[in-house]
Kinemage of the C-alpha trace (Angstrom):
@kinemage 1
@onewidth
@group {chain A} dominant
@subgroup {mainchain}
@vectorlist {calphas} color= white
{ca unk a 1} P 32.983 -86.065 -41.062
{ca unk a 2} L 36.106 -85.309 -39.036
{ca unk a 3} L 37.933 -87.174 -36.297
{ca unk a 4} L 38.858 -85.200 -33.203
{ca unk a 5} L 42.580 -85.977 -33.531
{ca unk a 6} L 42.674 -84.580 -37.071
{ca unk a 7} L 41.223 -81.200 -36.112
{ca unk a 8} L 43.909 -78.532 -35.769
{ca unk a 9} L 43.694 -76.107 -32.808
{ca unk a 10} L 43.418 -72.415 -33.763
{ca unk a 11} L 42.207 -73.320 -37.280
{ca unk a 12} L 38.718 -72.627 -38.582
{ca unk a 13} L 36.321 -75.367 -39.720
{ca unk a 14} L 32.892 -75.327 -41.294
{ca unk a 15} L 29.961 -77.073 -39.612
{ca unk a 16} L 28.635 -79.456 -42.277
{ca unk a 17} L 25.410 -80.690 -40.674
{ca unk a 18} L 22.984 -80.017 -37.902
{ca unk a 19} L 21.206 -76.865 -36.742
{ca unk a 20} L 24.322 -74.697 -37.179
{ca unk a 21} L 25.259 -76.017 -40.639
{ca unk a 22} L 27.332 -73.573 -42.676
{ca unk a 23} L 28.738 -71.674 -39.694
{ca unk a 24} L 32.490 -71.367 -39.121
{ca unk a 25} L 34.094 -72.242 -35.763
{ca unk a 26} L 37.669 -72.123 -34.467
{ca unk a 27} L 39.089 -75.169 -32.704
{ca unk a 28} L 40.076 -74.282 -29.124
{ca unk a 29} L 40.840 -77.793 -27.861
{ca unk a 30} L 40.513 -80.980 -29.948
{ca unk a 31} L 40.523 -83.354 -26.940
{ca unk a 32} L 37.001 -84.782 -26.496
{ca unk a 33} L 35.362 -84.823 -23.103
{ca unk a 34} L 35.023 -88.281 -21.565
{ca unk a 35} L 31.814 -90.267 -21.390
{ca unk a 36} L 29.739 -89.392 -18.368
{ca unk a 37} L 30.771 -85.737 -18.317
{ca unk a 38} L 28.460 -84.068 -15.744
{ca unk a 39} L 27.651 -81.156 -18.077
{ca unk a 40} L 26.667 -83.322 -21.023
{ca unk a 41} L 29.774 -82.596 -23.111
{ca unk a 42} L 30.814 -86.246 -23.648
{ca unk a 43} L 32.710 -86.854 -26.912
{ca unk a 44} L 32.482 -83.131 -27.784
{ca unk a 45} L 35.413 -80.778 -28.342
{ca unk a 46} L 35.754 -77.096 -27.424
{ca unk a 47} L 35.296 -74.521 -30.193
{ca unk a 48} L 34.914 -70.753 -30.491
{ca unk a 49} L 31.923 -69.498 -32.452
{ca unk a 50} L 31.970 -66.450 -34.740
{ca unk a 51} L 30.532 -64.227 -32.009
{ca unk a 52} L 33.528 -64.960 -29.775
{ca unk a 53} L 31.727 -67.272 -27.336
{ca unk a 54} L 33.033 -70.763 -26.604
{ca unk a 55} L 30.929 -73.905 -26.892
{ca unk a 56} L 31.086 -77.636 -27.550
{ca unk a 57} L 30.429 -79.687 -30.667
{ca unk a 58} L 30.773 -83.247 -31.902
{ca unk a 59} L 33.765 -83.624 -34.257
{ca unk a 60} L 31.667 -85.565 -36.780
{ca unk a 61} L 29.657 -82.401 -37.471
{ca unk a 62} L 32.755 -80.604 -38.809
{ca unk a 63} L 34.477 -80.662 -42.201
{ca unk a 64} L 37.630 -82.772 -42.555
{ca unk a 65} L 39.896 -79.845 -43.423
{ca unk a 66} L 40.190 -76.224 -42.286
{ca unk a 67} L 38.575 -73.451 -44.262
{ca unk a 68} L 40.814 -72.364 -47.148
{ca unk a 69} L 43.412 -75.148 -46.751
{ca unk a 70} L 43.390 -78.321 -48.859
{ca unk a 71} L 43.822 -81.839 -47.473
{ca unk a 72} L 47.422 -82.215 -48.742
{ca unk a 73} L 48.500 -79.093 -46.836
{ca unk a 74} L 46.961 -80.449 -43.638
{ca unk a 75} L 48.711 -83.812 -44.065
{ca unk a 76} L 52.037 -82.067 -44.653
{ca unk a 77} L 51.523 -79.900 -41.571
{ca unk a 78} L 50.801 -82.928 -39.338
{ca unk a 79} L 53.707 -84.968 -40.757
{ca unk a 80} L 56.151 -82.132 -40.124
{ca unk a 81} L 54.956 -81.463 -36.581
{ca unk a 82} L 58.305 -82.590 -35.182
{ca unk a 83} L 60.212 -80.183 -37.444
{ca unk a 84} L 60.651 -76.450 -36.771
{ca unk a 85} L 57.236 -74.827 -36.891
{ca unk a 86} L 56.556 -73.605 -40.436
{ca unk a 87} L 55.188 -70.132 -41.040
{ca unk a 88} L 51.547 -70.650 -41.977
{ca unk a 89} L 48.717 -68.242 -42.489
{ca unk a 90} L 45.700 -69.867 -40.892
{ca unk a 91} L 42.752 -70.107 -43.262
{ca unk a 92} L 43.972 -67.893 -46.118
{ca unk a 93} L 41.391 -67.075 -48.754
{ca unk a 94} L 41.912 -69.067 -51.995
{ca unk a 95} L 43.780 -66.940 -54.524
{ca unk a 96} L 41.274 -67.683 -57.230
{ca unk a 97} L 38.226 -66.876 -55.108
{ca unk a 98} L 36.600 -63.443 -55.194
{ca unk a 99} L 36.870 -61.240 -52.124
{ca unk a 100} L 34.169 -61.971 -49.578
{ca unk a 101} L 32.956 -59.601 -46.867
{ca unk a 102} L 33.390 -61.489 -43.547
{ca unk a 103} L 30.384 -62.061 -41.337
{ca unk a 104} L 29.901 -60.475 -37.913
{ca unk a 105} L 32.617 -61.613 -35.554
{ca unk a 106} L 34.869 -63.057 -38.257
{ca unk a 107} L 37.560 -60.574 -37.269
{ca unk a 108} L 38.611 -61.958 -33.907
{ca unk a 109} L 39.988 -59.756 -31.122
{ca unk a 110} L 41.389 -60.495 -27.697
{ca unk a 111} L 39.129 -58.970 -25.002
{ca unk a 112} L 40.702 -56.736 -22.365
{ca unk a 113} L 40.118 -58.055 -18.853
{ca unk a 114} L 43.082 -56.548 -16.956
{ca unk a 115} L 43.230 -52.829 -16.033
{ca unk a 116} L 47.016 -52.936 -16.567
{ca unk a 117} L 46.647 -54.108 -20.195
{ca unk a 118} L 48.978 -51.916 -22.334
{ca unk a 119} L 46.161 -51.353 -24.820
{ca unk a 120} L 44.593 -49.077 -22.194
{ca unk a 121} L 47.683 -46.895 -21.691
{ca unk a 122} L 46.163 -44.011 -23.665
{ca unk a 123} L 43.434 -43.806 -21.003
{ca unk a 124} L 45.848 -43.343 -18.089
{ca unk a 125} L 46.623 -39.878 -16.663
{ca unk a 126} L 50.158 -38.532 -16.642
{ca unk a 127} L 51.989 -38.815 -13.330
{ca unk a 128} L 53.850 -35.606 -14.155
{ca unk a 129} L 50.542 -33.770 -14.500
{ca unk a 130} L 48.990 -35.023 -11.270
{ca unk a 131} L 52.065 -33.944 -9.291
{ca unk a 132} L 50.863 -30.377 -9.832
{ca unk a 133} L 47.604 -31.092 -8.025
{ca unk a 134} L 47.005 -29.019 -4.900
{ca unk a 135} L 45.168 -30.989 -2.240
{ca unk a 136} L 42.416 -29.482 -0.158
{ca unk a 137} L 41.488 -30.419 3.408
{ca unk a 138} L 38.058 -31.949 3.920
{ca unk a 139} L 35.769 -31.141 6.892
{ca unk a 140} L 37.003 -34.250 8.719
{ca unk a 141} L 40.567 -32.923 8.643
{ca unk a 142} L 42.145 -35.244 6.043
{ca unk a 143} L 43.176 -34.468 2.473
{ca unk a 144} L 40.673 -34.826 -0.352
{ca unk a 145} L 42.651 -37.645 -1.988
{ca unk a 146} L 42.972 -39.681 1.207
{ca unk a 147} L 39.299 -39.104 1.943
{ca unk a 148} L 38.204 -40.265 -1.512
{ca unk a 149} L 40.354 -43.375 -1.257
{ca unk a 150} L 38.414 -44.457 1.827
{ca unk a 151} L 35.612 -45.411 -0.582
{ca unk a 152} L 37.976 -48.059 -1.978
{ca unk a 153} L 38.881 -49.397 1.462
{ca unk a 154} L 38.151 -52.938 2.623
{ca unk a 155} L 35.487 -51.550 4.946
{ca unk a 156} L 33.484 -50.005 2.120
{ca unk a 157} L 34.127 -52.922 -0.220
{ca unk a 158} L 32.696 -55.293 2.374
{ca unk a 159} L 29.428 -53.341 2.217
{ca unk a 160} L 29.440 -53.231 -1.593
{ca unk a 161} L 30.135 -56.818 -2.709
{ca unk a 162} L 33.903 -56.178 -2.502
{ca unk a 163} L 33.663 -53.227 -4.883
{ca unk a 164} L 34.479 -49.523 -4.302
{ca unk a 165} L 31.538 -47.320 -3.339
{ca unk a 166} L 30.087 -45.088 -6.075
{ca unk a 167} L 30.817 -41.385 -5.578
{ca unk a 168} L 29.193 -38.289 -7.082
{ca unk a 169} L 31.039 -34.929 -7.019
{ca unk a 170} L 28.634 -31.989 -7.107
{ca unk a 171} L 29.906 -28.517 -7.919
{ca unk a 172} L 30.462 -25.723 -10.405
{ca unk a 173} L 32.643 -25.910 -13.468
{ca unk a 174} L 36.424 -25.528 -13.143
{ca unk a 175} L 36.448 -26.498 -9.488
{ca unk a 176} L 38.933 -29.317 -10.083
{ca unk a 177} L 36.600 -32.326 -10.243
{ca unk a 178} L 38.134 -33.887 -13.353
{ca unk a 179} L 41.656 -33.198 -12.099
{ca unk a 180} L 40.783 -34.969 -8.857
{ca unk a 181} L 39.603 -38.045 -10.791
{ca unk a 182} L 42.954 -38.147 -12.609
{ca unk a 183} L 44.810 -37.918 -9.310
{ca unk a 184} L 42.688 -40.740 -7.903
{ca unk a 185} L 43.561 -42.970 -10.864
{ca unk a 186} L 47.214 -42.675 -9.835
{ca unk a 187} L 46.711 -42.820 -6.055
{ca unk a 188} L 44.360 -45.809 -6.208
{ca unk a 189} L 46.767 -47.793 -8.395
{ca unk a 190} L 49.593 -46.984 -5.984
{ca unk a 191} L 47.425 -48.137 -3.073
{ca unk a 192} L 46.805 -51.448 -4.864
{ca unk a 193} L 50.510 -51.817 -5.684
{ca unk a 194} L 49.926 -51.646 -9.447
{ca unk a 195} L 52.702 -50.491 -11.807
{ca unk a 196} L 50.621 -47.965 -13.783
{ca unk a 197} L 47.734 -45.575 -13.082
{ca unk a 198} L 44.256 -46.980 -13.441
{ca unk a 199} L 42.573 -46.314 -16.807
{ca unk a 200} L 39.811 -43.691 -16.829
{ca unk a 201} L 36.838 -44.532 -19.041
{ca unk a 202} L 35.157 -41.173 -19.574
{ca unk a 203} L 31.535 -40.900 -20.610
{ca unk a 204} L 30.899 -37.217 -21.304
{ca unk a 205} L 27.339 -36.166 -20.669
{ca unk a 206} L 25.196 -34.871 -23.513
{ca unk a 207} L 21.677 -35.348 -24.794
{ca unk a 208} L 23.130 -37.350 -27.693
{ca unk a 209} L 24.469 -40.221 -25.567
{ca unk a 210} L 22.796 -43.533 -26.450
{ca unk a 211} L 22.908 -47.142 -25.293
{ca unk a 212} L 25.369 -47.776 -28.124
{ca unk a 213} L 27.835 -45.368 -26.460
{ca unk a 214} L 27.380 -47.208 -23.177
{ca unk a 215} L 27.244 -50.837 -24.217
{ca unk a 216} L 28.580 -51.063 -27.777
{ca unk a 217} L 27.367 -52.001 -31.224
{ca unk a 218} L 28.278 -53.834 -34.404
{ca unk a 219} L 30.086 -51.586 -36.898
{ca unk a 220} L 32.066 -51.944 -40.105
{ca unk a 221} L 35.866 -52.134 -40.157
{ca unk a 222} L 38.273 -52.090 -43.084
{ca unk a 223} L 41.642 -53.769 -42.589
{ca unk a 224} L 44.264 -51.114 -43.504
{ca unk a 225} L 46.608 -53.803 -44.861
{ca unk a 226} L 44.324 -56.066 -46.891
{ca unk a 227} L 41.509 -53.622 -47.566
{ca unk a 228} L 39.005 -56.332 -46.612
{ca unk a 229} L 35.887 -54.974 -44.955
{ca unk a 230} L 34.038 -56.802 -42.194
{ca unk a 231} L 31.658 -56.280 -39.346
{ca unk a 232} L 33.146 -56.137 -35.835
{ca unk a 233} L 31.933 -55.614 -32.315
{ca unk a 234} L 32.847 -52.133 -31.032
{ca unk a 235} L 32.490 -52.102 -27.227
{ca unk a 236} L 30.944 -49.132 -25.453
{ca unk a 237} L 32.526 -47.145 -22.647
{ca unk a 238} L 30.615 -48.925 -19.883
{ca unk a 239} L 31.171 -52.303 -21.553
{ca unk a 240} L 34.965 -51.824 -21.610
{ca unk a 241} L 35.141 -50.467 -18.063
{ca unk a 242} L 33.006 -53.291 -16.686
{ca unk a 243} L 35.134 -55.943 -18.383
{ca unk a 244} L 38.534 -54.832 -17.113
{ca unk a 245} L 38.076 -52.437 -14.173
{ca unk a 246} L 39.437 -48.962 -13.567
{ca unk a 247} L 37.496 -45.714 -13.122
{ca unk a 248} L 34.223 -45.237 -14.987
{ca unk a 249} L 33.979 -41.438 -15.046
{ca unk a 250} L 30.454 -40.145 -15.704
{ca unk a 251} L 31.231 -36.501 -16.478
{ca unk a 252} L 28.296 -34.063 -16.264
{ca unk a 253} L 25.905 -36.960 -15.801
{ca unk a 254} L 22.839 -34.702 -15.570
{ca unk a 255} L 23.330 -33.678 -19.215
{ca unk a 256} L 22.312 -37.195 -20.254
{ca unk a 257} L 18.719 -38.194 -20.875
{ca unk a 258} L 16.978 -40.019 -18.044
{ca unk a 259} L 16.523 -43.109 -20.243
{ca unk a 260} L 20.342 -43.343 -20.442
{ca unk a 261} L 21.013 -43.055 -16.713
{ca unk a 262} L 18.263 -45.602 -16.108
{ca unk a 263} L 20.285 -48.054 -18.227
{ca unk a 264} L 23.085 -47.706 -15.660
{ca unk a 265} L 20.984 -48.672 -12.646
{ca unk a 266} L 22.035 -52.324 -12.603
{ca unk a 267} L 25.702 -51.339 -13.045
{ca unk a 268} L 25.643 -48.905 -10.127
{ca unk a 269} L 23.561 -50.894 -7.631
{ca unk a 270} L 23.960 -54.227 -5.819
{ca unk a 271} L 23.635 -56.224 -9.059
{ca unk a 272} L 26.916 -54.909 -10.554
{ca unk a 273} L 26.039 -56.184 -14.020
{ca unk a 274} L 24.202 -55.307 -17.188
{ca unk a 275} L 22.343 -57.289 -19.832
{ca unk a 276} L 23.609 -56.154 -23.222
{ca unk a 277} L 20.771 -56.457 -25.711
{ca unk a 278} L 23.081 -55.067 -28.409
{ca unk a 279} L 25.367 -58.123 -28.244
{ca unk a 280} L 23.915 -61.583 -28.954
{ca unk a 281} L 25.714 -64.681 -27.665
{ca unk a 282} L 24.990 -68.336 -28.275
{ca unk a 283} L 24.149 -70.608 -25.369
{ca unk a 284} L 23.157 -74.172 -26.130
{ca unk a 285} L 22.032 -73.309 -29.641
{ca unk a 286} L 19.984 -70.322 -28.448
{ca unk a 287} L 20.883 -66.667 -29.051
{ca unk a 288} L 20.615 -64.558 -25.917
{ca unk a 289} L 21.725 -61.044 -24.859
{ca unk a 290} L 25.134 -61.069 -23.201
{ca unk a 291} L 25.267 -60.608 -19.425
{ca unk a 292} L 28.385 -58.820 -18.154
{ca unk a 293} L 29.316 -58.846 -14.470
{ca unk a 294} L 31.362 -55.802 -13.491
{ca unk a 295} L 35.001 -56.209 -12.513
{ca unk a 296} L 35.548 -55.959 -8.741
{ca unk a 297} L 38.007 -53.087 -9.321
{ca unk a 298} L 35.478 -50.921 -11.170
{ca unk a 299} L 35.052 -47.571 -9.393
{ca unk a 300} L 32.189 -45.406 -10.635
{ca unk a 301} L 32.695 -41.659 -10.128
{ca unk a 302} L 30.245 -39.088 -11.452
{ca unk a 303} L 30.120 -35.294 -11.576
{ca unk a 304} L 27.296 -32.862 -12.109
{ca unk a 305} L 26.397 -29.177 -11.908
{ca unk a 306} L 23.002 -27.892 -10.877
{ca unk a 307} L 21.200 -25.127 -12.714
{ca unk a 308} L 23.365 -25.027 -15.846
{ca unk a 309} L 21.668 -24.606 -19.203
{ca unk a 310} L 21.100 -27.949 -20.910
{ca unk a 311} L 21.238 -29.864 -17.640
{ca unk a 312} L 18.255 -31.868 -16.495
{ca unk a 313} L 16.936 -33.278 -13.264
{ca unk a 314} L 18.388 -36.668 -12.410
{ca unk a 315} L 16.314 -39.673 -11.469
{ca unk a 316} L 16.200 -40.062 -7.684
{ca unk a 317} L 16.691 -43.813 -8.001
{ca unk a 318} L 19.947 -43.198 -9.854
{ca unk a 319} L 21.157 -40.561 -7.382
{ca unk a 320} L 20.517 -42.902 -4.466
{ca unk a 321} L 23.147 -45.277 -5.846
{ca unk a 322} L 25.910 -42.753 -5.042
{ca unk a 323} L 27.474 -40.977 -2.099
{ca unk a 324} L 27.348 -37.243 -2.817
{ca unk a 325} L 30.199 -34.857 -2.042
{ca unk a 326} L 29.925 -31.104 -2.463
{ca unk a 327} L 32.911 -29.824 -4.451
{ca unk a 328} L 32.975 -26.022 -4.271
{ca unk a 329} L 35.732 -23.626 -5.249
{ca unk a 330} L 38.523 -23.762 -2.694
{ca unk a 331} L 39.925 -20.508 -1.355
{ca unk a 332} L 43.006 -22.381 -0.103
{ca unk a 333} L 43.702 -23.817 -3.543
{ca unk a 334} L 43.064 -20.520 -5.335
{ca unk a 335} L 45.461 -18.647 -3.037
{ca unk a 336} L 48.216 -20.985 -4.253
{ca unk a 337} L 47.202 -20.840 -7.921
{ca unk a 338} L 46.314 -17.128 -8.194
{ca unk a 339} L 48.798 -14.732 -6.627
{ca unk a 340} L 46.784 -11.546 -7.280
{ca unk a 341} L 44.498 -10.588 -4.351
{ca unk a 342} L 42.603 -8.262 -6.703
{ca unk a 343} L 41.700 -11.078 -9.080
{ca unk a 344} L 40.655 -13.347 -6.229
{ca unk a 345} L 38.486 -10.486 -4.911
{ca unk a 346} L 36.872 -10.108 -8.337
{ca unk a 347} L 36.146 -13.822 -8.466
{ca unk a 348} L 34.517 -13.762 -5.045
{ca unk a 349} L 32.375 -10.744 -5.967
{ca unk a 350} L 31.177 -12.322 -9.219
{ca unk a 351} L 30.322 -15.610 -7.532
{ca unk a 352} L 28.334 -13.781 -4.854
{ca unk a 353} L 26.439 -11.836 -7.531
{ca unk a 354} L 25.740 -15.033 -9.459
{ca unk a 355} L 24.485 -16.776 -6.337
{ca unk a 356} L 22.055 -13.882 -5.796
{ca unk a 357} L 21.176 -13.950 -9.532
{ca unk a 358} L 22.044 -10.244 -9.706
{ca unk a 359} L 20.472 -8.889 -12.918
{ca unk a 360} L 20.503 -12.311 -14.526
{ca unk a 361} L 24.195 -13.077 -13.947
{ca unk a 362} L 24.447 -16.847 -14.486
{ca unk a 363} L 27.848 -17.608 -16.030
{ca unk a 364} L 30.067 -19.406 -13.487
{ca unk a 365} L 33.560 -18.081 -12.785
{ca unk a 366} L 35.888 -21.039 -12.439
{ca unk a 367} L 39.364 -21.187 -11.004
{ca unk a 368} L 40.838 -21.600 -14.490
{ca unk a 369} L 39.078 -18.448 -15.690
{ca unk a 370} L 40.724 -16.429 -12.897
{ca unk a 371} L 44.098 -18.000 -13.680
{ca unk a 372} L 43.704 -16.995 -17.324
{ca unk a 373} L 42.813 -13.447 -16.271
{ca unk a 374} L 46.003 -13.187 -14.215
{ca unk a 375} L 48.059 -14.530 -17.130
{ca unk a 376} L 46.438 -12.121 -19.622
{ca unk a 377} L 46.940 -9.094 -17.364
{ca unk a 378} L 50.625 -9.965 -17.063
{ca unk a 379} L 51.010 -10.547 -20.795
{ca unk a 380} L 48.788 -7.861 -22.355
{ca unk a 381} L 48.181 -5.252 -19.659
{ca unk a 382} L 45.309 -4.538 -17.303
{ca unk a 383} L 42.772 -3.165 -19.786
{ca unk a 384} L 43.289 -5.887 -22.392
{ca unk a 385} L 43.295 -8.622 -19.773
{ca unk a 386} L 40.008 -7.411 -18.276
{ca unk a 387} L 38.458 -7.017 -21.726
{ca unk a 388} L 39.285 -10.646 -22.578
{ca unk a 389} L 37.826 -11.728 -19.249
{ca unk a 390} L 34.550 -9.834 -19.812
{ca unk a 391} L 34.266 -11.627 -23.151
{ca unk a 392} L 33.657 -14.840 -21.190
{ca unk a 393} L 30.177 -13.591 -20.285
{ca unk a 394} L 27.023 -13.266 -22.356
{ca unk a 395} L 26.229 -9.854 -23.769
{ca unk a 396} L 23.381 -9.342 -21.295
{ca unk a 397} L 25.766 -10.037 -18.385
{ca unk a 398} L 28.730 -7.936 -19.541
{ca unk a 399} L 27.436 -4.645 -18.063
{ca unk a 400} L 26.951 -6.274 -14.654
{ca unk a 401} L 30.514 -7.619 -14.743
{ca unk a 402} L 31.922 -4.196 -15.679
{ca unk a 403} L 29.967 -2.575 -12.838
{ca unk a 404} L 31.466 -5.047 -10.364
{ca unk a 405} L 34.963 -4.409 -11.752
{ca unk a 406} L 34.477 -0.665 -11.320
{ca unk a 407} L 32.641 -0.920 -7.998
{ca unk a 408} L 35.416 -3.027 -6.440
{ca unk a 409} L 38.161 -0.792 -7.916
{ca unk a 410} L 39.763 -3.827 -9.555
{ca unk a 411} L 41.761 -1.721 -12.037
{ca unk a 412} L 43.242 0.392 -9.258
{ca unk a 413} L 44.133 -2.668 -7.203
{ca unk a 414} L 45.748 -4.386 -10.186
{ca unk a 415} L 47.786 -1.267 -10.940
{ca unk a 416} L 48.947 -1.110 -7.310
{ca unk a 417} L 50.010 -4.755 -7.484
{ca unk a 418} L 51.881 -4.123 -10.721
{ca unk a 419} L 53.712 -1.135 -9.255
{ca unk a 420} L 54.599 -3.070 -6.098
{ca unk a 421} L 56.145 -5.811 -8.265
{ca unk a 422} L 58.215 -3.204 -10.126
{ca unk a 423} L 59.408 -1.609 -6.872
{ca unk a 424} L 60.460 -4.990 -5.448
{ca unk a 425} L 62.434 -5.742 -8.580
């Protein structure tokens, strides 16, 4: 039976009696609460349980000495408290004891609750990259970036429990949706006066996405230094984003099963929380699923394409939690990225044929595909460049593409452009 004053903060102790006998807790604060505490914590001290949650316990329920440290070592540590702090390894395993696999939560980690935490730096876009972004003008006359940032304004936050409004970008592949999200991570951070871009937590749509990917799970971990294996909590994408804020990017959301998007309803609507049945926490001696309230600087942005193979219909209840913005190919942007009028003409003709489903033509022609065609024509010649481009399409579509190339005299136009470049040189 221990006295509160003898319990060392940040050291682990075993519970020796009571309902939780045999469990290991870490001392957070060894100062007992006073009698008459309104929350019933009188004479208890604050501890951290193995699952990472904090609670309160009577000191007399704990062992006299920390786990793995004998009484003499504790006495020496207390007596030398006024001396320079000795280098101690808290709770080392006895040298004579066999290796033991730690229980769930025995490997403690510091949760990330700040979007500027350096541990999230690998999720931030490069400022150098986003400088290359070409803005487009929206129907209301302002740039796409400025328009998107209005959903983070005080006006919209006031309508959304002080959180940014959810946005869904709807459009074909290679129309710049992902690039826009990266630009917004920088622009939004600048608007908030933050030193680094916001982190982007990307959840890529596929039929294989599960609740574990969203909300986390217990998994094994082997310490690379000691070789000791234990079970740890591995947070999911939504779990991490909700805890610390930033952009939760739901890429190709309609490729996910409806049961997955349904799990996101409470995150995307007025509740702004989720109940994580994968993560048990202790409350008053009772295990319960953890409830996570989303950070006020969590911005949910989704993208989807209609009619693509492997894509499904999205639940109307989920769609209604977003503002939808059509994100088509931009002629203004492509004029700056693709200098060849012939290649832009080819792209327009193929998109028109696809829209009309001409002879089963379904493969989308993105801006990047036209850029690659221009690069390949310059590097390998007109015939080789076009041949590589036709290879983008399915075998059943290739003849239609070749007919459009011939019907629009693309080869002749490309040769004229090449000759004009030579003459100007």
